[in-house]
C-alpha positions in Angstrom: 3.0 -18.1 -67.1 6.2 -18.2 -68.4 7.3 -17.7 -71.9 10.4 -18.0 -73.8 12.3 -19.6 -71.1 15.7 -20.6 -72.1 17.1 -22.5 -68.8 19.6 -24.6 -70.9 21.4 -21.8 -72.8 25.0 -23.2 -73.2 27.7 -21.7 -70.8 30.9 -20.7 -72.9 33.9 -22.8 -71.6 35.6 -19.8 -70.3 32.8 -19.6 -67.7 32.1 -23.0 -66.6 34.4 -22.9 -63.8 32.2 -20.2 -62.3 28.9 -20.4 -64.0 26.4 -23.4 -63.5 23.7 -22.3 -66.1 22.3 -19.3 -67.7 18.7 -18.6 -68.4 16.4 -16.1 -69.8 12.4 -15.7 -69.2 9.6 -13.7 -70.0 6.9 -14.1 -67.3 3.2 -13.1 -68.1 1.0 -10.9 -65.4 -0.9 -13.3 -63.3 -3.3 -12.0 -60.6 -3.8 -15.4 -59.1 -0.4 -15.6 -57.8 0.9 -12.6 -55.4 4.0 -14.3 -53.8 6.5 -16.8 -54.2 8.6 -18.7 -52.0 12.2 -19.0 -53.2 13.8 -21.9 -51.6 17.5 -22.1 -50.7 19.5 -24.0 -53.5 23.2 -23.4 -52.1 24.1 -21.3 -54.9 24.5 -17.7 -55.7 22.5 -16.0 -58.6 23.1 -12.9 -60.7 19.8 -11.6 -61.9 18.8 -8.6 -64.3 15.3 -7.5 -64.7 15.3 -6.1 -68.1 11.6 -5.2 -68.1 8.9 -5.1 -65.3 8.7 -3.5 -61.8 11.7 -3.6 -59.4 12.1 -6.8 -57.3 10.4 -6.7 -53.9 11.3 -9.3 -51.3 10.1 -10.2 -48.1 11.7 -11.2 -44.8 11.2 -14.9 -44.2 10.8 -14.2 -40.2 8.9 -10.9 -40.5 6.8 -10.9 -43.6 5.6 -7.3 -43.0 9.2 -6.1 -43.8 10.3 -6.0 -47.4 13.0 -4.4 -49.7 12.6 -3.3 -53.2 15.6 -3.7 -55.5 16.1 -1.9 -58.9 18.8 -2.9 -61.2 20.6 -5.8 -61.5 20.9 -8.0 -58.2 23.4 -10.5 -56.6 21.6 -13.0 -54.6 23.7 -14.5 -51.9 23.7 -18.0 -50.6 20.9 -18.6 -48.0 20.0 -21.2 -45.4 16.2 -20.1 -45.3 13.6 -19.2 -48.0 12.7 -15.7 -48.8 9.5 -14.4 -50.3 9.1 -12.2 -53.2 6.3 -10.4 -54.9 5.0 -12.4 -57.8 2.5 -12.0 -60.4 3.8 -8.9 -62.7 5.0 -9.2 -66.2 8.7 -9.4 -66.3 11.5 -9.9 -68.5 14.7 -11.2 -67.0 18.0 -12.9 -67.5 20.4 -14.4 -65.1 23.4 -16.8 -64.1 23.3 -19.5 -61.5 26.9 -19.3 -60.0 29.2 -22.1 -58.9 31.3 -22.0 -55.6 34.1 -19.8 -56.0 32.5 -17.5 -58.4 32.0 -14.7 -55.7 35.6 -13.9 -55.8 36.2 -14.1 -59.5 33.3 -12.2 -60.5 32.8 -9.6 -57.7 36.1 -9.5 -55.8 34.5 -10.6 -52.4 34.2 -13.7 -50.4 31.0 -15.6 -51.0 30.4 -15.1 -47.0 30.1 -11.3 -47.4 27.1 -11.8 -49.8 25.5 -14.6 -48.0 21.9 -14.3 -46.6 20.8 -11.1 -48.6 20.3 -9.5 -51.9 23.3 -7.2 -52.9 22.9 -4.6 -55.7 25.3 -5.5 -58.5 26.2 -1.6 -58.5 27.8 -2.0 -55.0 30.1 -4.3 -56.7 30.7 -3.4 -60.1 30.0 0.4 -59.9 29.0 1.9 -63.4 29.5 -1.4 -65.2 26.2 -2.7 -63.6 24.3 0.1 -65.4 25.8 -0.5 -68.5 25.0 -4.3 -68.4 21.4 -3.4 -67.7 21.2 -0.9 -70.3 22.9 -3.2 -73.0 20.7 -6.1 -71.9 17.5 -3.9 -72.5 18.8 -3.1 -76.0 18.9 -7.0 -76.8 16.3 -7.8 -79.2 15.7 -11.4 -77.9 16.8 -13.7 -75.1 19.7 -15.2 -77.1 21.3 -11.6 -77.7 20.7 -10.9 -74.1 22.4 -14.0 -72.8 25.3 -13.4 -75.3 25.6 -10.0 -73.9 25.8 -11.3 -70.3 28.2 -13.7 -71.2 30.6 -11.0 -72.4 30.2 -9.1 -69.3 31.1 -12.2 -67.2 33.9 -13.2 -69.2 35.6 -9.9 -68.9 35.5 -10.4 -65.2 36.8 -13.7 -64.9 39.8 -13.7 -67.5 42.6 -13.5 -65.0 40.5 -15.6 -62.1 41.9 -18.5 -60.3 40.0 -21.7 -60.2 39.3 -23.7 -56.9 42.0 -25.9 -55.3 41.4 -29.5 -56.0 40.7 -30.5 -52.6 37.9 -27.9 -52.2 36.5 -29.1 -55.8 36.5 -32.6 -54.3 34.9 -31.7 -51.2 32.0 -29.8 -53.0 31.5 -32.7 -55.2 31.2 -35.2 -52.3 28.8 -32.9 -50.5 26.5 -32.7 -53.9 26.2 -36.3 -54.5 22.7 -37.2 -55.7 22.0 -39.3 -52.6 22.9 -37.1 -49.9 22.9 -40.1 -47.4 26.2 -41.4 -49.1 28.1 -38.1 -48.6 31.2 -38.6 -46.6 31.6 -37.1 -43.2 33.1 -33.7 -42.9 36.1 -34.8 -40.9 36.7 -37.3 -43.7 36.9 -34.4 -46.1 39.1 -32.3 -44.0 41.6 -35.0 -43.7 41.5 -35.8 -47.6 42.3 -32.4 -48.0 45.4 -32.3 -46.1 44.7 -28.9 -44.3 43.7 -28.2 -40.8 40.2 -28.2 -40.0 40.0 -24.4 -39.5 41.6 -23.6 -42.6 39.4 -25.9 -44.4 36.3 -24.3 -43.0 37.5 -21.0 -43.9 38.4 -21.5 -47.4 35.1 -23.7 -47.9 33.0 -20.5 -46.4 35.0 -18.2 -48.7 33.9 -20.1 -51.8 30.4 -21.2 -50.8 29.2 -18.5 -48.1 28.6 -21.3 -45.7 30.5 -23.8 -43.6 30.5 -27.6 -44.9 27.8 -28.7 -42.4 25.5 -26.1 -43.5 26.0 -26.5 -47.1 25.5 -30.3 -46.6 22.1 -29.3 -45.0 21.3 -27.3 -48.1 22.4 -30.0 -50.3 20.2 -32.6 -48.4 17.1 -30.2 -49.0 17.9 -29.9 -52.9 18.0 -34.0 -53.1 14.8 -34.1 -51.5 13.2 -31.7 -53.7 14.6 -33.4 -56.5 13.4 -36.9 -55.2 9.8 -35.3 -54.7 9.7 -34.2 -58.3 10.8 -37.5 -59.6 8.7 -39.8 -57.4 5.7 -37.8 -56.4 3.9 -40.9 -55.0 6.7 -41.9 -52.7 6.1 -41.9 -48.9 7.4 -39.0 -46.9 9.2 -41.4 -44.9 10.9 -43.4 -47.4 12.0 -40.2 -49.0 13.4 -39.0 -45.6 15.7 -42.1 -45.2 16.4 -42.2 -48.9 17.8 -38.5 -48.7 20.0 -38.7 -45.7 17.5 -37.6 -42.7 17.2 -39.7 -39.6 13.5 -40.1 -39.7 10.4 -38.2 -41.1 10.1 -36.0 -38.1 13.7 -34.7 -38.7 12.9 -34.1 -42.3 9.8 -32.3 -41.6 11.5 -29.9 -39.1 14.2 -29.1 -41.5 11.6 -28.5 -44.5 9.5 -26.3 -42.5 12.7 -24.0 -41.2 14.2 -23.9 -44.6 11.0 -23.5 -46.9 8.5 -22.0 -44.5 6.2 -24.9 -45.8 5.4 -28.5 -44.7 6.5 -31.3 -47.1 3.0 -32.4 -47.6 1.9 -28.8 -48.3 4.8 -28.4 -50.8 4.0 -31.7 -52.4 0.0 -30.4 -52.8 1.5 -27.1 -54.3 3.6 -29.5 -56.8 5.6 -26.4 -58.0 6.8 -26.5 -61.8 10.2 -25.1 -60.8 11.3 -27.1 -57.2 12.9 -24.1 -55.8 10.0 -21.6 -56.9 6.7 -22.2 -54.9 3.9 -19.7 -56.0 1.3 -18.8 -53.5 -2.2 -17.9 -53.8 -3.2 -14.5 -52.4 -4.9 -15.8 -49.3 -1.8 -17.9 -48.3 0.4 -16.5 -45.8 4.2 -16.2 -46.8 5.4 -18.0 -44.0 
């Protein structure tokens, strides 16, 4: 179970161009869950485990392969789920990042960090250990989040925000109803930039090209719709969320989440992008 969760901590104005939201959580040990599917959201994450074992993640295509990551970690944008070890008591804090944050905070393109976890020490050097130590010294979630904000604000103090055309494109592709999102070519024309230049800038900011990013936004819209209307038919949800039909939705859902839409709905996870699995269930 999760206690002291603070997902709605106010993001300081100086960080809002790059940070979507901040969170802090304390998770109790739970022997009934051993792995969790973390579903792709289209966003990068910075996570610091203040207490508990190192993060252990499993390859989506080969669950026998795993990596163990100690210290603060940057999770790049992904097109498919990954599985992580779940069930230990953990205290952690983190930030969900907006497009463009990778360059501002870490000095690299989001595409360089996509599809993997990167130790923050690889990007920040000794500052990563300093962040961990100061967070560990914090006496509660509020103090830890304030500390995290201080570190992030120092990094973005001179960073440039995204060009207006790119912000408009991201807003269009992130509409609540993905079926209404304009076609990629229309976004390119609206941005008054070459197709190649637009794609390069988009990948630099998000880690993916526009079409792949739109696919993730479609999944995110579907997960939100499933949470809002648990009794809706899958066929209706498919059309509502921009899929050509239910079969199209089922194929993409399985590929991106490792689960079927009906199986996901049966589990009914409390957090749409975090699906705890019982010990007997395979990770994929």
